C-alpha positions, 0 to 999 in steps of 0.5 A: 352493783356494789356487792357488799355496801358499807353496813353489810360490810361492818356486819360481816367483819363483826361476825368474822372477828369473834374469837369462837364459833357462833352459828351466825345468821346469814347477812347477804346473799349473792347469785349469778342472775344467768345461771345457779351459782348461789352464795349466802354469807356470814362473815368477812375476815379482817383482810377484807376479801375472805368470806365464809358461808354456804356457796353452791355452784349448781352441781348439786353439792352445796357446801360451807367454806371460804370464798374470795369476794374479788373472784366472786366480783370478777365473775361474769356470765355467758351475758356479760352479767356480774354477780348480784345481791339479793336485795330482797333476802331475809334470812329467818335461820342460822347458817347450820339450818341453811346449809341442812336444808340445802343437803336435803334440797341438793341446792341452796333454798329458801322453801320454809317447809325445807328450812323448818324441817332442817331446823327441826332436825337440828333442834334450832329455831327461826329468828323472828322477821325484822320488826317482829317483837321476840 
């Protein structure tokens, strides 16, 4: 599986090219199918390798930061499986909300209740699902 296809790469690069800090909506979710590691990525730097987002390696302390796409692509689990892209990931909150919900839960979560709680605490609203009118 190609982790970052061209359309997603273009969106990540566009987010990474912004000169000011923006609370981007996540673009892609990557995960280890044999473990707890998960990444929610919002940006790619111009080098095409450096990604920014929320990383959770399964130790109970998810954190915001930079990761290497090459390192993620080279990772292999105990069954020889590589990292995969969540094809059904549909983000509805900006990265700050995802990070706050992960802090509360101790891991990256898509639980609507925790995301709504985090959004309320941060004074942020959710993004309408794709196809919904604003």
